[in-house]
C-alpha positions as YAML, in Angstrom:
chain: A
units: angstrom
residues:
- id: 1
  name: MET
  ca: [-13.03, -63.17, 34.10]
- id: 2
  name: SER
  ca: [-16.99, -62.28, 33.19]
- id: 3
  name: LEU
  ca: [-19.44, -61.14, 35.65]
- id: 4
  name: ASP
  ca: [-23.14, -63.00, 36.27]
- id: 5
  name: LEU
  ca: [-25.60, -60.09, 35.42]
- id: 6
  name: VAL
  ca: [-29.46, -60.14, 35.60]
- id: 7
  name: PHE
  ca: [-30.61, -57.72, 32.62]
- id: 8
  name: PHE
  ca: [-33.83, -55.48, 32.78]
- id: 9
  name: GLY
  ca: [-34.70, -53.99, 29.70]
- id: 10
  name: THR
  ca: [-38.29, -54.19, 27.06]
- id: 11
  name: PRO
  ca: [-37.42, -52.69, 23.57]
- id: 12
  name: GLU
  ca: [-34.98, -52.04, 20.88]
- id: 13
  name: LEU
  ca: [-32.82, -49.61, 22.91]
- id: 14
  name: ALA
  ca: [-32.07, -52.57, 25.54]
- id: 15
  name: ARG
  ca: [-31.73, -55.49, 23.04]
- id: 16
  name: VAL
  ca: [-28.59, -53.68, 21.65]
- id: 17
  name: SER
  ca: [-27.01, -53.46, 25.03]
- id: 18
  name: LEU
  ca: [-27.88, -56.67, 25.98]
- id: 19
  name: GLN
  ca: [-26.25, -58.48, 22.60]
- id: 20
  name: ALA
  ca: [-23.02, -56.32, 23.51]
- id: 21
  name: VAL
  ca: [-23.26, -57.67, 27.00]
- id: 22
  name: LEU
  ca: [-22.98, -61.19, 25.96]
- id: 23
  name: GLU
  ca: [-20.87, -60.41, 22.90]
- id: 24
  name: ALA
  ca: [-18.67, -58.90, 25.68]
- id: 25
  name: GLY
  ca: [-18.42, -62.53, 27.04]
- id: 26
  name: HIS
  ca: [-20.51, -61.41, 30.20]
- id: 27
  name: ARG
  ca: [-22.84, -64.49, 31.88]
- id: 28
  name: VAL
  ca: [-26.28, -62.82, 31.71]
- id: 29
  name: ARG
  ca: [-28.12, -65.45, 34.35]
- id: 30
  name: ALA
  ca: [-31.78, -64.27, 33.11]
- id: 31
  name: GLY
  ca: [-33.35, -61.60, 31.08]
- id: 32
  name: VAL
  ca: [-36.11, -59.95, 32.57]
- id: 33
  name: CYS
  ca: [-38.80, -57.82, 29.93]
- id: 34
  name: GLN
  ca: [-42.13, -56.68, 29.77]
- id: 35
  name: PRO
  ca: [-45.02, -59.64, 28.94]
- id: 36
  name: ASP
  ca: [-45.85, -59.96, 25.68]
- id: 37
  name: ARG
  ca: [-48.88, -57.59, 25.02]
- id: 38
  name: PRO
  ca: [-51.18, -57.67, 21.64]
- id: 39
  name: ALA
  ca: [-50.34, -55.30, 18.86]
- id: 40
  name: GLY
  ca: [-51.11, -54.15, 15.77]
- id: 41
  name: ARG
  ca: [-54.84, -54.25, 14.11]
- id: 42
  name: GLY
  ca: [-54.93, -57.75, 14.29]
- id: 43
  name: ARG
  ca: [-54.19, -56.85, 18.14]
- id: 44
  name: ARG
  ca: [-51.82, -60.70, 18.15]
- id: 45
  name: LEU
  ca: [-49.36, -60.82, 21.26]
- id: 46
  name: SER
  ca: [-46.16, -59.64, 20.27]
- id: 47
  name: SER
  ca: [-42.65, -60.25, 22.07]
- id: 48
  name: ALA
  ca: [-40.59, -57.12, 22.89]
- id: 49
  name: PRO
  ca: [-36.90, -56.91, 21.47]
- id: 50
  name: VAL
  ca: [-35.20, -58.43, 24.31]
- id: 51
  name: ALA
  ca: [-37.37, -60.99, 25.06]
- id: 52
  name: GLN
  ca: [-36.54, -61.88, 21.12]
- id: 53
  name: ALA
  ca: [-32.35, -61.44, 22.15]
- id: 54
  name: CYS
  ca: [-33.04, -63.78, 25.18]
- id: 55
  name: ARG
  ca: [-34.61, -66.78, 23.16]
- id: 56
  name: GLN
  ca: [-32.03, -66.09, 20.01]
- id: 57
  name: TRP
  ca: [-29.35, -66.19, 22.70]
- id: 58
  name: GLU
  ca: [-30.76, -68.80, 24.91]
- id: 59
  name: VAL
  ca: [-31.12, -66.88, 27.89]
- id: 60
  name: ASP
  ca: [-33.03, -67.71, 30.49]
- id: 61
  name: LEU
  ca: [-36.22, -64.82, 29.75]
- id: 62
  name: LEU
  ca: [-38.68, -63.95, 32.68]
- id: 63
  name: GLN
  ca: [-41.61, -61.81, 32.27]
- id: 64
  name: PRO
  ca: [-43.40, -60.72, 35.54]
- id: 65
  name: GLU
  ca: [-46.19, -58.69, 35.34]
- id: 66
  name: SER
  ca: [-44.87, -57.27, 38.54]
- id: 67
  name: VAL
  ca: [-41.22, -56.97, 39.83]
- id: 68
  name: ARG
  ca: [-42.23, -56.28, 43.51]
- id: 69
  name: GLY
  ca: [-42.55, -58.62, 45.89]
- id: 70
  name: GLU
  ca: [-40.72, -61.23, 47.72]
- id: 71
  name: ALA
  ca: [-41.38, -64.04, 45.70]
- id: 72
  name: PHE
  ca: [-40.07, -62.45, 42.72]
- id: 73
  name: ALA
  ca: [-37.15, -60.78, 44.80]
- id: 74
  name: GLY
  ca: [-36.12, -64.23, 46.23]
- id: 75
  name: LEU
  ca: [-36.35, -65.99, 42.47]
- id: 76
  name: ILE
  ca: [-33.60, -62.97, 41.55]
- id: 77
  name: ARG
  ca: [-31.52, -63.49, 44.66]
- id: 78
  name: ALA
  ca: [-31.20, -67.61, 44.23]
- id: 79
  name: LEU
  ca: [-29.36, -66.33, 40.57]
- id: 80
  name: ARG
  ca: [-26.58, -65.02, 42.81]
- id: 81
  name: PRO
  ca: [-25.69, -62.44, 40.66]
- id: 82
  name: ASP
  ca: [-23.06, -59.86, 40.74]
- id: 83
  name: LEU
  ca: [-24.87, -56.83, 38.78]
- id: 84
  name: LEU
  ca: [-28.53, -56.31, 38.21]
- id: 85
  name: VAL
  ca: [-28.11, -54.38, 34.72]
- id: 86
  name: THR
  ca: [-31.48, -52.03, 33.81]
- id: 87
  name: VAL
  ca: [-31.72, -50.77, 30.66]
- id: 88
  name: ALA
  ca: [-35.55, -48.97, 29.68]
- id: 89
  name: TYR
  ca: [-36.97, -51.54, 31.54]
- id: 90
  name: GLY
  ca: [-39.87, -49.52, 32.06]
- id: 91
  name: ARG
  ca: [-40.95, -50.20, 35.82]
- id: 92
  name: ILE
  ca: [-38.93, -48.85, 38.81]
- id: 93
  name: LEU
  ca: [-37.44, -51.40, 40.94]
- id: 94
  name: PRO
  ca: [-38.08, -51.88, 44.16]
- id: 95
  name: PRO
  ca: [-35.38, -51.71, 47.49]
- id: 96
  name: GLU
  ca: [-35.64, -55.53, 47.54]
- id: 97
  name: LEU
  ca: [-34.17, -56.12, 44.20]
- id: 98
  name: LEU
  ca: [-31.46, -53.25, 44.19]
- id: 99
  name: GLU
  ca: [-30.29, -55.10, 47.43]
- id: 100
  name: ALA
  ca: [-30.59, -58.79, 45.49]
- id: 101
  name: PRO
  ca: [-26.85, -58.37, 43.72]
- id: 102
  name: ARG
  ca: [-23.29, -59.08, 45.34]
- id: 103
  name: ILE
  ca: [-22.04, -55.83, 43.65]
- id: 104
  name: MET
  ca: [-25.00, -53.40, 42.94]
- id: 105
  name: ALA
  ca: [-27.95, -52.62, 40.40]
- id: 106
  name: LEU
  ca: [-26.92, -50.46, 37.91]
- id: 107
  name: ASN
  ca: [-28.66, -47.95, 35.18]
- id: 108
  name: LEU
  ca: [-27.82, -47.43, 31.80]
- id: 109
  name: HIS
  ca: [-29.46, -43.77, 30.91]
- id: 110
  name: PHE
  ca: [-29.82, -41.48, 27.61]
- id: 111
  name: SER
  ca: [-28.70, -38.49, 28.79]
- id: 112
  name: LEU
  ca: [-26.06, -36.66, 31.07]
- id: 113
  name: LEU
  ca: [-27.74, -36.87, 33.68]
- id: 114
  name: PRO
  ca: [-28.30, -35.03, 36.36]
- id: 115
  name: ALA
  ca: [-30.19, -33.35, 33.08]
- id: 116
  name: LEU
  ca: [-33.63, -35.36, 31.69]
- id: 117
  name: ARG
  ca: [-34.46, -37.57, 34.56]
- id: 118
  name: GLY
  ca: [-37.23, -39.56, 33.43]
- id: 119
  name: ALA
  ca: [-38.54, -41.47, 30.94]
- id: 120
  name: ALA
  ca: [-38.16, -39.52, 27.77]
- id: 121
  name: PRO
  ca: [-34.65, -38.24, 27.82]
- id: 122
  name: TYR
  ca: [-34.05, -37.98, 24.24]
- id: 123
  name: ASN
  ca: [-37.14, -36.71, 23.24]
- id: 124
  name: TRP
  ca: [-37.15, -34.08, 25.64]
- id: 125
  name: ALA
  ca: [-33.72, -33.27, 24.41]
- id: 126
  name: LEU
  ca: [-34.81, -32.24, 20.95]
- id: 127
  name: ILE
  ca: [-38.00, -30.68, 22.06]
- id: 128
  name: ARG
  ca: [-35.51, -28.47, 24.49]
- id: 129
  name: GLY
  ca: [-33.30, -27.72, 21.62]
- id: 130
  name: LEU
  ca: [-30.51, -28.95, 22.98]
- id: 131
  name: ALA
  ca: [-27.12, -29.20, 21.24]
- id: 132
  name: GLU
  ca: [-25.67, -32.03, 23.08]
- id: 133
  name: THR
  ca: [-26.98, -34.76, 25.14]
- id: 134
  name: GLY
  ca: [-25.06, -38.68, 25.83]
- id: 135
  name: VAL
  ca: [-25.73, -41.68, 27.93]
- id: 136
  name: THR
  ca: [-24.92, -42.21, 31.60]
- id: 137
  name: THR
  ca: [-24.31, -45.13, 33.86]
- id: 138
  name: ILE
  ca: [-25.06, -45.01, 37.33]
- id: 139
  name: GLU
  ca: [-25.39, -46.99, 40.35]
- id: 140
  name: MET
  ca: [-29.57, -47.43, 40.84]
- id: 141
  name: VAL
  ca: [-31.28, -45.85, 44.25]
- id: 142
  name: PRO
  ca: [-35.00, -46.34, 45.22]
- id: 143
  name: GLN
  ca: [-35.24, -42.32, 43.70]
- id: 144
  name: LEU
  ca: [-35.39, -42.25, 39.76]
- id: 145
  name: ASP
  ca: [-32.23, -41.96, 37.91]
- id: 146
  name: ALA
  ca: [-31.01, -40.48, 41.13]
- id: 147
  name: GLY
  ca: [-27.90, -42.68, 41.35]
- id: 148
  name: PRO
  ca: [-24.38, -41.59, 41.65]
- id: 149
  name: ILE
  ca: [-22.52, -41.51, 38.15]
- id: 150
  name: LEU
  ca: [-20.17, -44.47, 37.05]
- id: 151
  name: LEU
  ca: [-19.55, -43.60, 34.05]
- id: 152
  name: GLN
  ca: [-20.55, -41.29, 30.68]
- id: 153
  name: ARG
  ca: [-20.16, -40.25, 27.21]
- id: 154
  name: PRO
  ca: [-21.44, -36.88, 25.44]
- id: 155
  name: THR
  ca: [-22.42, -36.70, 21.81]
- id: 156
  name: PRO
  ca: [-23.33, -33.39, 20.12]
- id: 157
  name: ILE
  ca: [-27.01, -33.64, 18.49]
- id: 158
  name: GLY
  ca: [-27.85, -33.28, 14.66]
- id: 159
  name: SER
  ca: [-29.59, -30.34, 13.48]
- id: 160
  name: ARG
  ca: [-31.61, -32.75, 11.43]
- id: 161
  name: GLU
  ca: [-32.15, -35.88, 13.84]
- id: 162
  name: THR
  ca: [-35.79, -37.29, 15.06]
- id: 163
  name: ALA
  ca: [-36.22, -38.80, 18.34]
- id: 164
  name: ALA
  ca: [-35.81, -42.37, 16.31]
- id: 165
  name: ASP
  ca: [-32.39, -41.33, 15.11]
- id: 166
  name: LEU
  ca: [-30.94, -40.19, 18.25]
- id: 167
  name: ALA
  ca: [-32.34, -43.17, 20.08]
- id: 168
  name: ALA
  ca: [-30.83, -45.58, 17.75]
- id: 169
  name: ARG
  ca: [-27.39, -43.80, 17.60]
- id: 170
  name: LEU
  ca: [-27.71, -43.70, 21.57]
- id: 171
  name: SER
  ca: [-28.47, -47.08, 22.15]
- id: 172
  name: ARG
  ca: [-25.15, -47.77, 20.28]
- id: 173
  name: LEU
  ca: [-23.21, -45.65, 21.93]
- id: 174
  name: GLY
  ca: [-24.70, -46.78, 25.55]
- id: 175
  name: ALA
  ca: [-24.16, -50.37, 25.04]
- id: 176
  name: GLU
  ca: [-20.55, -49.66, 24.20]
- id: 177
  name: LEU
  ca: [-20.63, -47.04, 27.84]
- id: 178
  name: LEU
  ca: [-22.35, -49.92, 29.47]
- id: 179
  name: VAL
  ca: [-19.53, -52.71, 28.58]
- id: 180
  name: GLU
  ca: [-16.79, -49.90, 29.37]
- id: 181
  name: THR
  ca: [-18.46, -50.08, 33.00]
- id: 182
  name: LEU
  ca: [-18.92, -53.70, 33.66]
- id: 183
  name: ASP
  ca: [-15.23, -54.19, 32.72]
- id: 184
  name: ARG
  ca: [-13.84, -51.41, 34.73]
- id: 185
  name: LEU
  ca: [-16.53, -52.82, 37.69]
- id: 186
  name: GLU
  ca: [-14.70, -56.00, 37.06]
- id: 187
  name: LYS
  ca: [-11.43, -54.31, 37.74]
- id: 188
  name: GLY
  ca: [-12.77, -52.28, 40.54]
- id: 189
  name: SER
  ca: [-11.45, -49.22, 38.81]
- id: 190
  name: LEU
  ca: [-14.78, -47.07, 39.04]
- id: 191
  name: THR
  ca: [-15.44, -44.78, 41.38]
- id: 192
  name: PRO
  ca: [-19.29, -43.80, 42.28]
- id: 193
  name: VAL
  ca: [-19.93, -39.98, 41.99]
- id: 194
  name: PRO
  ca: [-22.60, -38.41, 43.58]
- id: 195
  name: GLN
  ca: [-24.86, -35.97, 41.05]
- id: 196
  name: ASP
  ca: [-25.33, -32.58, 41.53]
- id: 197
  name: GLU
  ca: [-29.21, -32.33, 42.81]
- id: 198
  name: SER
  ca: [-28.78, -28.14, 41.46]
- id: 199
  name: LEU
  ca: [-28.45, -29.24, 38.07]
- id: 200
  name: VAL
  ca: [-31.80, -31.58, 37.84]
- id: 201
  name: SER
  ca: [-34.39, -31.47, 35.05]
- id: 202
  name: LEU
  ca: [-36.72, -33.76, 34.29]
- id: 203
  name: ALA
  ca: [-37.92, -35.54, 31.05]
- id: 204
  name: PRO
  ca: [-41.55, -37.16, 31.24]
- id: 205
  name: PRO
  ca: [-43.03, -39.69, 29.41]
- id: 206
  name: LEU
  ca: [-44.44, -38.49, 26.43]
- id: 207
  name: ARG
  ca: [-48.46, -37.80, 26.18]
- id: 208
  name: PRO
  ca: [-50.39, -37.68, 23.49]
- id: 209
  name: GLU
  ca: [-50.89, -34.11, 23.38]
- id: 210
  name: ASP
  ca: [-47.16, -33.46, 23.38]
- id: 211
  name: GLY
  ca: [-47.27, -33.55, 19.51]
- id: 212
  name: TRP
  ca: [-49.34, -30.54, 19.09]
- id: 213
  name: LEU
  ca: [-47.19, -27.62, 17.31]
- id: 214
  name: ASP
  ca: [-47.88, -23.85, 18.62]
- id: 215
  name: PRO
  ca: [-47.49, -21.79, 15.45]
- id: 216
  name: SER
  ca: [-47.69, -18.59, 18.03]
- id: 217
  name: ARG
  ca: [-43.87, -19.87, 18.93]
- id: 218
  name: PRO
  ca: [-40.95, -19.26, 16.81]
- id: 219
  name: ALA
  ca: [-40.54, -21.47, 13.56]
- id: 220
  name: GLY
  ca: [-37.41, -23.58, 15.31]
- id: 221
  name: GLU
  ca: [-39.38, -24.42, 18.42]
- id: 222
  name: ALA
  ca: [-41.71, -25.98, 16.58]
- id: 223
  name: TYR
  ca: [-39.31, -27.79, 14.44]
- id: 224
  name: ASP
  ca: [-37.55, -28.97, 17.33]
- id: 225
  name: ARG
  ca: [-40.91, -30.47, 19.05]
- id: 226
  name: ALA
  ca: [-41.67, -31.99, 15.96]
- id: 227
  name: ARG
  ca: [-38.07, -33.60, 15.64]
- id: 228
  name: GLY
  ca: [-38.71, -34.99, 19.56]
- id: 229
  name: VAL
  ca: [-42.15, -36.58, 18.92]
- id: 230
  name: THR
  ca: [-41.34, -38.28, 15.53]
- id: 231
  name: PRO
  ca: [-42.23, -40.77, 15.36]
- id: 232
  name: TRP
  ca: [-44.52, -41.00, 18.73]
- id: 233
  name: PRO
  ca: [-47.08, -39.27, 18.88]
- id: 234
  name: GLY
  ca: [-45.84, -37.75, 15.88]
- id: 235
  name: PRO
  ca: [-46.20, -33.57, 15.41]
- id: 236
  name: SER
  ca: [-49.94, -32.01, 14.61]
- id: 237
  name: LEU
  ca: [-51.57, -28.87, 13.72]
- id: 238
  name: ALA
  ca: [-55.69, -28.41, 14.35]
- id: 239
  name: TYR
  ca: [-57.41, -28.31, 10.97]
- id: 240
  name: GLY
  ca: [-61.03, -27.35, 10.43]
- id: 241
  name: GLY
  ca: [-61.24, -28.65, 14.14]
- id: 242
  name: LYS
  ca: [-59.51, -32.13, 13.71]
- id: 243
  name: ARG
  ca: [-56.13, -33.17, 14.25]
- id: 244
  name: LEU
  ca: [-54.08, -32.66, 11.43]
- id: 245
  name: LYS
  ca: [-50.85, -34.59, 11.29]
- id: 246
  name: VAL
  ca: [-47.94, -33.25, 9.44]
- id: 247
  name: PHE
  ca: [-44.58, -34.31, 8.27]
- id: 248
  name: GLU
  ca: [-41.42, -33.49, 6.47]
- id: 249
  name: LEU
  ca: [-41.21, -30.65, 7.94]
- id: 250
  name: ASP
  ca: [-38.44, -27.57, 7.53]
- id: 251
  name: PHE
  ca: [-38.02, -24.42, 8.59]
- id: 252
  name: ASP
  ca: [-36.79, -20.43, 8.42]
- id: 253
  name: ARG
  ca: [-36.38, -17.69, 10.74]
- id: 254
  name: ASP
  ca: [-37.76, -15.44, 7.86]
- id: 255
  name: ARG
  ca: [-39.76, -12.50, 9.43]
- id: 256
  name: PRO
  ca: [-43.71, -13.80, 8.91]
- id: 257
  name: ALA
  ca: [-45.88, -12.76, 6.09]
- id: 258
  name: GLY
  ca: [-48.72, -13.15, 8.06]
- id: 259
  name: GLU
  ca: [-50.58, -14.18, 11.64]
- id: 260
  name: PRO
  ca: [-49.22, -17.26, 13.27]
- id: 261
  name: GLY
  ca: [-51.30, -20.57, 11.75]
- id: 262
  name: ALA
  ca: [-51.99, -18.76, 8.16]
- id: 263
  name: VAL
  ca: [-50.79, -20.99, 5.43]
- id: 264
  name: VAL
  ca: [-48.92, -18.38, 3.34]
- id: 265
  name: ALA
  ca: [-48.23, -20.15, -0.09]
- id: 266
  name: LEU
  ca: [-47.26, -23.32, -1.49]
- id: 267
  name: GLY
  ca: [-44.14, -23.94, -2.78]
- id: 268
  name: ASP
  ca: [-40.86, -26.57, -3.35]
- id: 269
  name: ARG
  ca: [-40.97, -27.05, 0.32]
- id: 270
  name: GLY
  ca: [-44.19, -27.47, 0.72]
- id: 271
  name: LEU
  ca: [-46.91, -25.31, 2.49]
- id: 272
  name: LYS
  ca: [-45.70, -22.33, 3.98]
- id: 273
  name: VAL
  ca: [-47.03, -21.30, 7.60]
- id: 274
  name: ALA
  ca: [-46.39, -18.49, 9.75]
- id: 275
  name: CYS
  ca: [-45.26, -18.65, 13.07]
- id: 276
  name: GLY
  ca: [-44.69, -16.02, 15.82]
- id: 277
  name: GLN
  ca: [-41.13, -15.81, 14.43]
- id: 278
  name: GLY
  ca: [-40.04, -17.12, 11.07]
- id: 279
  name: HIS
  ca: [-42.00, -20.03, 9.09]
- id: 280
  name: LEU
  ca: [-42.86, -23.74, 8.99]
- id: 281
  name: TYR
  ca: [-42.97, -26.20, 5.96]
- id: 282
  name: LEU
  ca: [-45.24, -28.98, 5.67]
- id: 283
  name: GLY
  ca: [-44.11, -31.24, 2.99]
- id: 284
  name: LEU
  ca: [-46.95, -33.98, 4.01]
- id: 285
  name: VAL
  ca: [-50.18, -33.61, 5.58]
- id: 286
  name: GLN
  ca: [-52.68, -36.76, 6.79]
- id: 287
  name: HIS
  ca: [-56.24, -35.84, 7.84]
- id: 288
  name: PRO
  ca: [-57.56, -38.43, 10.29]
- id: 289
  name: GLY
  ca: [-58.56, -41.69, 8.81]
- id: 290
  name: LYS
  ca: [-57.01, -41.19, 5.53]
- id: 291
  name: LYS
  ca: [-53.14, -41.87, 3.71]
- id: 292
  name: PRO
  ca: [-50.60, -38.90, 3.99]
- id: 293
  name: VAL
  ca: [-50.54, -36.87, 0.70]
- id: 294
  name: THR
  ca: [-48.09, -33.93, -0.15]
- id: 295
  name: ALA
  ca: [-48.76, -30.78, 0.26]
- id: 296
  name: ALA
  ca: [-49.96, -29.76, -3.32]
- id: 297
  name: GLN
  ca: [-52.32, -32.91, -3.04]
- id: 298
  name: ALA
  ca: [-53.81, -31.46, 0.30]
- id: 299
  name: ALA
  ca: [-54.11, -28.29, -1.52]
- id: 300
  name: GLY
  ca: [-56.31, -29.40, -4.23]
- id: 301
  name: GLY
  ca: [-58.36, -31.30, -2.10]
- id: 302
  name: ALA
  ca: [-59.24, -31.42, 1.41]
- id: 303
  name: GLY
  ca: [-56.43, -29.24, 2.33]
- id: 304
  name: PRO
  ca: [-55.39, -27.18, 3.78]
- id: 305
  name: ARG
  ca: [-54.57, -24.43, 1.18]
- id: 306
  name: PRO
  ca: [-53.31, -20.92, 1.33]
- id: 307
  name: GLY
  ca: [-55.51, -18.52, 3.15]
- id: 308
  name: ASP
  ca: [-56.64, -21.10, 5.63]
- id: 309
  name: ILE
  ca: [-55.39, -20.90, 9.60]
- id: 310
  name: LEU
  ca: [-53.62, -23.97, 11.40]
- id: 311
  name: ALA
  ca: [-53.80, -23.97, 15.15]
...
């Protein structure tokens, strides 16, 4: 047996799950993703990974500007799905859609709910220095990421993982959990468990300003933030009144040798920047409108160099 699904998702995170569901033999009656958007310097229309996968697997593709309203809900009901499945779709489904499937609407979320509800769970897991995160499937309700838990799978966070690294790993772990969830729903062997509201934390969408590193804080905190905002919006420090993007970071917990933000040395690990506790090491830096350069090239050119202050 297999289930009839309508799959909602947009980015690569979701494409991995869609492929796993199809390979498991479930029937995807339609894939729903965000409309094609202009991208790159040429601003050419670019299809999302889920749209590309739907075309590859010959799944009917829907790309509505809005999923609200009776017209779209009627279209989904006409497909008579057993389940709606959402994975990083990017929009909240309205009540009329949640009521459309025969069994339920379910969501794959990239944290151990009720921790880190919201749009950027693996980013904030890194920014907050968590040692563990995971993936969760839930029955969807109108409130954001608040529905009863179906299944969960934890995983430790690597000390050097960036948001891009962690997202790739969670996409595979989540796809496996989603297929297990579908199999157990088909067999009727799952009992949803309400979330503990006293344990809720939030993971709001990242903003450009979330990339700023604060050298007055411990170096480990700045390093965790840098991992959480890589690749977007990218870690930055202020230099000369402008945004200086920084790459290939490292840190230590030594006693700082200068005021927070002071570039105290240039060595094999890069520019050594004093923090409130410990030091950051900047391997590459990028001035606005320029290409990234090594710390040594920066110190011999437009800076920063030992003696400068970064904020």
